[in-house]
N, C-alpha and C positions, 0 to 999 in steps of 0.2 A: 256350121249350128250344132250345139248340144242336143243330143238326144230328147225332143218334148211329149208332154203327156197331152189326151186331147183336152180341152177343155170341159167339161158339161154342161148342156145348157139349165139354166137355173134363172127364177124369176122372183124380183123383187118383194113384188105383191101379194108372194104367197104368204109372207112371215107376216100381213096384217092380223091373221086370224091368231098365231101364238103370240106376236110380240106388240102388238096396236098399231093403229094405221099411223099413230101421231110420229113413233120413228122410222118408219116409213118414209114418209113423208120427209121429214129431218134429212135421212140417209139420200133421196132425190136432189134435197139442194144443196146437201155438202158435196153431193158428186159433182153439181153441175160446172163446176172451172175445171175439171180434171176430164172432162169428157173427149173422147180424140185421146188422149194421152197414151204412149205406150207402157207399159210393166212385164215386166220381167220378174219373175218368181225363181230362183235354185237355190234347188233341194238332195238330196241325195237320194231318196228313193220314192215312187210313187205310193209304195203301198206298206202296210207296217210300220205302226206308230201312230203320234199326233201329228204328227208335221204335216206328212203326207194327208191325214184325213181332215184339217182343218182347208188343206189348200184344193181338194178335193168340193169342196162345200161352198168356200170362196172365190173364188176366182170365178165361176161360173157367177157369180150375183156383179162382183164389179165388173164382170163384161155385161150385164145388162142393165150396169148404170152409167154404163157409155163406153167406160176406159175399154183402150184393146188389148188384151190378158196372153201372154207366152205363159207358162211351165217349161223351164226345162231342168232335166235332173244329170249331175255329171256322172263320167264313167269312173268304175274301178274295178280291178281284183283284189282276191280276198287279201295280199300283202297290204290295199291302201284301206281295207276296212277294219282292220284289223289293229292297224296305225289308229285308224281315227277313234276305236272301240276304245284303245289305250287311254287316249284323250279324253273323250267323252267322262268315263269315268274321273281320270284326274283334274279337270275341271272341275267334279262335285267331289275332292277332297282327298280321291284313295294316291299315297303316292308311289306314283309310279314316271321313273323316269324315260323320257323320250332320248334314244341313242341317235348319233350322228347316222346311224342307216338307215334308224326311222323316221326322220326328219326328211330326209335326202328322200325317201318311199314317198314321204307327205309332198314334199313341194314337188318333185318330177312328177307327178298323178294331178295338180291342182292348175301345172303350167300350162297340160296336155290339156288339160281341159278352156283353160282359157283360150289355147289357141282355134280352140272351133265355137268360140263364145261372140255372138253380134254383138256388139256395142253399141247399134240401134235403137236405143231405147231410152226413155223418158226417165222413168224409175227404174232402179232394179233393186228388188229385194234377195238379199242370199241369206240362209235361214242354216246356222249353228255350226261346228266346226268345219265339217266334212269340208266345206268350199268357203270356207273364209279368207284365205290365201290367192282369191280370182283377181278379186280389184288389183292387188300387185301387179300382178302379171301382166294385165291390162293396160295398168299403167306407165308398166314396162315397152310395150309396144305404144304407147300415146297415143290408144285410142281412145282412152277415158271419155265419156259421152253421159248425160243426164245426173240426179243427184242417185248417190248408191247408199242401200243400208243394208244392216248387219242384227241379223234380231236371234238371239240368243234365248235359247226354249231351257236352257240347262240351270239350275240350284246354282249361280258363280258364286256364292256369296264369299266360299271360303275353300277358294280353290288351290292344288300343288301348285306353289309359287312359280319353281321354277319353269314346269309347262304351261301358266299363263304368261311370264316373262316371254317365252318361244312365239306367242298368238300377239300379245298386243302390239307390238310393231305392226302386226298387217289390222286388227284390228281398227287402229288408230286412224285410218288411213278413209277412214267410210264418212260419209256428211249426219248419217244419224245410225246408232244402235239403240237397238231396242231390247227391253227387257220385261222381263214377268212382273216383277218385282220393281219397286226403289232398293230394298234390301239387300240384290242380285248385283246392282250397279258395283265396278271396280270403280276404285278415288282413282285411280291412274290413268283412265281414260279421256284427257282433256280433249281434243280437238274433234271429235261428234256432237251434235246437239245429243241429247240424252233423251228418251222416250219408253213411258212403261205402259204394257199392253197385256192383260191376260187374255191367253186362248180362251174361245168357249165352243159348245156345242152346237150343233146343229137338230133345232127341234123336230126339222121336219126329216132327218134322215132315215135311212131304215133302221138304223141303229134306238131310234128314240121315240121314235110315230110309235101310236096308243097299237097294242096286239089282244085279239080275241081272248080270253080264256083257255078256249078250247084250242086254240092252236098254241097257247103259251104249253101249253101240258104234252100236247102232241108231241112238242119239239122237245120238250125233255124228258120223255120215255124214249122216242127217236135215237135219245144220247145217254140213255141207260140208266137216267136218274130219276129215282121216285119221288113221283110229284103231288105224295102226298107225305113223305117227309119233310122236317124243316134241314133247310139248303143255307149256307153261310159262299159266297162267292169272292174273288178276287179277280180282276180283268186286269193284266197287265203284261207288258213281254214278261219272257222268262230271263231276270237279270240281276245279278246280286242287288240294287239297292234297290230290288224291289223286296225284296228280303220273301223268296218264297220258300225257302225254309222255316223261315219262321211263322209263317202263315199258318204252318204246315202244325210245327209244334202248337200257337194256340189253336187248332183245330182239335188237337188230340183231347188236350185236357181242358175244353170246352165239352166235348163228346161224352167226359164221363159228368157230366150236368144234365144233356140235352138228348134223352134217346133217339136213336135212329138218325143223328143227325150225320147231313153230307156235304164235303168239299167239292165245290167246282174251283178249278183254277184256267182262265181263261189268256190264253198269250197267240200273240200273230207273231208269226219268225219272218224277218225281214232282212230282204239282202246288204241292210248292213251293217249288220246285229250277228256279225260271227259266234259272238258267245250265246245264242239263245236256245242252242241245238245244246251246250254242254251243260245248260242250264235246268232247262228239260227235265233229259236225264240224271240232273243231279235230284233235284226233285222229286223223280222217279223212284228214285232209290233211297232216298229220305222217307218218301211215303209207304214205302214197302209194298211197295204192290196192291195197297190197300183197297177192295172193290168202294166205297166209299168214298173215297180219292178221286175226284175226276179229273185228269190234267187231258185238254181240250187245244185245239190249235187248230190254225185255217189250214193244213196240211188234214185234219179231218174232214175238212167240210165245214167247220163252225165261222160262221159270216155273220155279218151284222144283224144281222135276223135271230140268229140262236144266239145272241151275247144280248139282245131286246129283251127275246124270252127268260133266258137264265137268271139275267136283273130282275126284272119283274118278279120270279118265282124267290128271288130270294127273303129269307127273313131279314137279313142283314148283307153287307154287301161292305166289303172289306179292300181296303186300299194301303198293307201297310209298309209304306217304304221308309227305309233309312236316308235317302236323298230324294227328293223329289220338284222338280222343275215347276210343275203343277199338281198334272194328274188327272187327264178332262174325265177319266170314270166316276169321279165326285161325284161332279159337276150331272153324269150322265145319271147314276143312280138316283143321287136326290129329285131329278127333273119323273122321273120316277116314284116319286115317292117312299123313296129307299133311304132307311135309315142308314149310316155311313160310319165305320171305326174305321179311324185313318191315322198315319206315322204322322207325329206330332214333329212334323219338319216341312220346308218350302211354301209350294202352292197348293197343299193341303190346308194350311193354317188360313190362306186365304179364303178356302171354301167353306168348312166346318164349323161350325159357330158353339161351339163347345155347349154340349149340355142342352144345345136346341134344334140343330139336327145332326147332332151323329155327337163322335168321341173321340177325341186325339189320346193316340198312345203311346207308349216308348218298349213297349216289352213282349214278347206273348204272352205270357201271364197276363198283363192289365188287358190285353186285348179278347182275351179269351173269357175274361171277368165281365168287359163289356159287351162281348155277343150272348152270352148267355144271359145277361140281363136284359138288354133288348128283347132274343126270343121266348121270355117269360113273362114279361111283360107289353103285351100286343098295346094295350091304351098308350101307353109312352113312346111307345113304336111307331103309329099312327100319327100320331102327334109331331115328330121327328120328321115324320116325312115329308108330312103339307106343310111343313115349317121348310123345309130344303127343296121344296116343290116352287115356293114361294122367293127364294134366295136366287135358287137361279134362273127365275124369271128376271126377276131387280139388274141384276149382273154377270149371268156367264151364257147368255145365248147370244146366236152369231149376229145380230144387226148389230150389240153394241161393238162387239169387234169391230168390225168393221164403218162404224162411224170413228172410231180412233186411229185408223189406218189412213182415211182421207183424209183426217184432221192431220195429222204428222208427214202425209205427200203436200198440202196446202201448204205446209211450213217451209218446207224445203223448193217449194217453186219459184 
């Protein structure tokens, strides 16, 4: 069997307070036909990035609802993850050719993982490009059982066509494909059932639960961030699509109009993201080691509690992505009643209501202007924060996504 990740114990009744008793009861009813069903999730890493975060929360809740849940991660060396990072960028639009050697590295490693995969499951949900070809090798061994689903968390609306054409036959073998939004779906996929499920945040996680103001101050001080001075924050991988250099440019422009402004950029360096260290170094060089630009990662001991505190202390949270599958950090910030300035792309547009919960921007200059506006207009900032919290409550917390998943699995039974 592939390496498995322990499933944390979770209880759906704990969500009665943040989500309401009605949705919890609806979830219990929806899960009844699936009690005892064996469910396997497969992705590429147990930490770093949104997929692992979703699974750490949701799989324990599905187990509490009566499913027999397993979480497995594929194994790969640096050459494999170098290829899959190139694939990630190409599927979001970068013109990156997959050479014959790169395709061979990918297929050989996925085949080796398929050899370790048990087929004794009723449902298998495979996440993103890294393990996408698993099903093809399972079928090659004539060991396909259960219903197989592929979930793409990327913005696949304008992929680099040669790379997508390599993946399309593998994706077409699944029983269902899941995209964040209908606009991401590729028209060439004709066999599988299509579903559209936006990711969600866990309001009870250490990243999102309330913190005492004194604790927030202590955490900021411990990270050499001045709690008395205005702060803007971006939380994301250090990745070209998150535009870390553009965020630094926007901060520099905004600082001319906001005395004492600070910038925190927080990223998790994940095992399946070999570009992360390089873009962290590029951001450090671009920031010219400015003491008011705080580049923080999990390697600095910055985890969920620290992210929570920094977001809560921020006058504005930024997510200036150039392409974005969804961007869970937008909903995280809105849950904390922080206004958000986000890139006018992908899933960020699903979350931010322009001028209501934040602003959508297309350049560092516009990003800086909106940051300054929100910092100076506290009344507007507070109003947007309240509206953002309500929007997340209605659309982007865990119970809603679980309901969508249960409905999909029942439709495949």
